[in-house]
PAZAPA-4460 file (N, C-alpha, C; in steps of 0.05 Angstrom, whole numbers, plus 32768, in hexadecimal, padded with zeros to 4 digits):
% residues 86
    n_x    n_y    n_z   ca_x   ca_y   ca_z    c_x    c_y    c_z   seq   type   mol
   7F95   809C   825C   7F80   80A2   8249   7F84   8091   8230     1      X     A
   7F6F   8084   8227   7F70   8073   8210   7F70   8083   81F6     2      X     A
   7F7F   8079   81E3   7F7F   8086   81C8   7F69   8079   81B8     3      X     A
   7F58   8089   81AD   7F42   807F   819C   7F49   8084   817F     4      X     A
   7F49   806F   816F   7F4F   8072   8152   7F35   806D   8143     5      X     A
   7F33   807B   812D   7F1C   8077   811B   7F20   805E   810B     6      X     A
   7F0B   8054   80FF   7F0C   803D   80ED   7F20   8042   80D6     7      X     A
   7F1F   805A   80CB   7F31   8061   80B5   7F4E   8061   80BE     8      X     A
   7F53   806C   80D6   7F6F   806C   80E1   7F79   8050   80E5     9      X     A
   7F68   803F   80EF   7F70   8023   80F4   7F75   8015   80D9    10      X     A
   7F64   801A   80C5   7F68   800E   80AB   7F82   8017   809F    11      X     A
   7F88   8031   80A1   7FA1   803C   8096   7FB9   802F   80A4    12      X     A
   7FB7   802C   80BE   7FCC   8020   80CE   7FD0   8003   80C5    13      X     A
   7FBB   7FF4   80C1   7FBD   7FD8   80B8   7FCA   7FD6   809D    14      X     A
   7FC3   7FE8   808B   7FCE   7FE8   8070   7FEC   7FEF   8071    15      X     A
   7FF3   8003   8082   8010   800A   8085   801F   7FF2   8090    16      X     A
   8014   7FE4   80A2   8021   7FCC   80AD   8026   7FB7   8097    17      X     A
   8012   7FB3   8085   8016   7FA1   806F   802B   7FAB   805C    18      X     A
   802B   7FC5   8056   803F   7FD1   8045   805B   7FCE   8050    19      X     A
   805E   7FCE   806B   8078   7FCB   8077   8084   7FAF   8071    20      X     A
   8073   7F9C   806A   807E   7F82   8062   8089   7F82   8046    21      X     A
   807F   7F94   8035   8087   7F96   8019   809F   7FA8   8016    22      X     A
   80A1   7FBD   8026   80B5   7FD1   8023   80D2   7FC7   8022    23      X     A
   80DA   7FB3   8032   80F6   7FAA   802F   80FC   7F9F   8013    24      X     A
   80E9   7F92   8007   80ED   7F87   7FEC   80F0   7F9E   7FD7    25      X     A
   80E1   7FB3   7FDB   80E3   7FCA   7FC9   80FE   7FD9   7FCD    26      X     A
   8106   7FDA   7FE7   811E   7FE9   7FEE   8137   7FDC   7FE2    27      X     A
   8137   7FC2   7FDD   814E   7FB4   7FD1   8155   7FC1   7FB6    28      X     A
   8140   7FCA   7FA8   8144   7FD6   7F8E   8143   7FF5   7F8F    29      X     A
   8144   8000   7FA7   8144   801D   7FAA   8129   802A   7FA9    30      X     A
   8114   801B   7FAD   80F9   8025   7FAC   80EA   8025   7FC6    31      X     A
   80D2   8030   7FC5   80C1   8030   7FDD   80A5   8037   7FD3    32      X     A
   8092   8036   7FE6   8076   803C   7FE0   806B   804C   7FF7    33      X     A
   8059   805F   7FF0   804D   8070   8004   802F   806B   8004    34      X     A
   8023   8067   801B   8006   8065   801D   7FFA   8081   801B    35      X     A
   7FE9   8086   8008   7FDD   80A0   8003   7FC1   80A1   8011    36      X     A
   7FB1   808C   800D   7F96   808C   8018   7F8A   8070   8015    37      X     A
   7F74   806C   8024   7F63   8055   801F   7F47   8060   801B    38      X     A
   7F3C   805A   8003   7F22   8066   7FFC   7F0B   8058   800C    39      X     A
   7EF4   8064   800B   7EDC   8058   8018   7ED5   803E   800B    40      X     A
   7EDD   803A   7FF2   7ED7   8021   7FE4   7EEC   800B   7FE9    41      X     A
   7EFF   8010   7FFB   7F13   7FFC   8002   7F2A   7FFA   7FEE    42      X     A
   7F30   800F   7FE0   7F46   8010   7FCD   7F5D   801F   7FDA    43      X     A
   7F75   8012   7FDB   7F8D   801F   7FE6   7F9A   802F   7FCF    44      X     A
   7FA0   8048   7FD5   7FAE   8059   7FC2   7FCB   805C   7FCC    45      X     A
   7FDE   8055   7FBA   7FFA   8057   7FC1   8009   8069   7FAD    46      X     A
   8020   8071   7FB5   8032   8080   7FA4   804D   8072   7FA4    47      X     A
   8058   806E   7F8C   8072   8062   7F8A   8088   8077   7F90    48      X     A
   809D   806E   7F9E   80B3   8080   7FA5   80CD   8074   7F9C    49      X     A
   80E1   8085   7F9A   80FC   807B   7F93   80FD   806E   7F77    50      X     A
   810C   8058   7F76   810F   804A   7F5C   80F4   803F   7F52    51      X     A
   80E1   803B   7F64   80C7   8030   7F5B   80B7   8045   7F4B    52      X     A
   80BD   805E   7F4E   80AD   8072   7F40   80B1   8072   7F22    53      X     A
   80C6   8066   7F18   80CA   8064   7EFB   80D1   8048   7EF2    54      X     A
   80C8   8034   7F01   80CE   8018   7EFA   80B7   800D   7EE9    55      X     A
   80BE   7FFD   7ED5   80A9   7FF1   7EC4   809D   7FD8   7ED0    56      X     A
   80A6   7FD0   7EE8   809B   7FB9   7EF5   8087   7FBF   7F0B    57      X     A
   8080   7FD9   7F0E   806F   7FE1   7F24   8053   7FD5   7F23    58      X     A
   8048   7FD2   7F0B   802D   7FC6   7F08   802D   7FAA   7F13    59      X     A
   8041   7F9A   7F0C   8043   7F7F   7F15   8047   7F7E   7F33    60      X     A
   8059   7F90   7F3D   805E   7F91   7F5A   8045   7F99   7F69    61      X     A
   8035   7FAB   7F5D   801D   7FB5   7F6A   8009   7F9D   7F6E    62      X     A
   8005   7F8E   7F59   7FF1   7F79   7F5A   7FFC   7F5F   7F68    63      X     A
   8013   7F56   7F60   801D   7F3D   7F6A   802B   7F3F   7F85    64      X     A
   8031   7F57   7F8E   803F   7F5B   7FA7   802E   7F6B   7FBB    65      X     A
   802C   7F85   7FB6   801F   7F97   7FC9   8002   7F90   7FCD    66      X     A
   7FF3   7F8D   7FB8   7FD6   7F87   7FBB   7FD2   7F6D   7FC9    67      X     A
   7FE0   7F58   7FC2   7FDD   7F3E   7FCF   7FE3   7F3F   7FED    68      X     A
   7FF8   7F4D   7FF4   8000   7F4F   8011   7FEB   7F5F   8020    69      X     A
   7FE2   7F75   8015   7FCE   7F86   8023   7FB4   7F77   8026    70      X     A
   7FAA   7F6B   8011   7F91   7F5D   8012   7F92   7F45   8024    71      X     A
   7FAA   7F39   8026   7FAD   7F22   8038   7FAD   7F2B   8056    72      X     A
   7FB3   7F44   805B   7FB4   7F4E   8077   7F9B   7F5E   807F    73      X     A
   7F8F   7F6B   806B   7F78   7F7D   8071   7F61   7F74   805F    74      X     A
   7F4E   7F65   806A   7F39   7F59   805B   7F26   7F6E   804D    75      X     A
   7F24   7F86   8058   7F12   7F99   804C   7F1D   7FA8   8034    76      X     A
   7F36   7FA2   802D   7F42   7FAF   8015   7F3A   7FA0   7FFC    77      X     A
   7F31   7FAE   7FE8   7F28   7FA2   7FCF   7F3C   7FA5   7FB8    78      X     A
   7F50   7FB7   7FBB   7F63   7FBA   7FA6   7F77   7FD0   7FAE    79      X     A
   7F8C   7FD2   7F9D   7FA1   7FE6   7FA1   7FA6   7FF4   7F86    80      X     A
   7FA8   800E   7F87   7FAD   801E   7F6F   7FC3   8032   7F75    81      X     A
   7FD3   8037   7F60   7FE8   804B   7F62   7FDE   8066   7F58    82      X     A
   7FE2   807B   7F67   7FDA   8096   7F5E   7FEC   809F   7F47    83      X     A
   8003   8092   7F44   8015   8099   7F2E   800A   8091   7F13    84      X     A
   7FF7   807F   7F13   7FEA   8076   7EFA   7FD1   8085   7EF2    85      X     A
   7FC8   8096   7F05   7FAF   80A5   7F00   7FB3   80BD   7EEF    86      X     A
***
């Protein structure tokens, strides 16, 4: 029996795969990131974990690292936002 995934499930899986490329770099400094959601507008919502949750470099890491990697792998993503900043 074939497993049928929704478009949203596939999108979430693709974003997780992209995040898996970034996670080792975050782990070096004791941090991590959790995928919270992908909005209908193509915005990835993340949550900082570990040392990243109180690091003053997260904004730069978000734009210059995480967002670039995700957008390079998943064309339908328009941006990345941290729920910690909301």
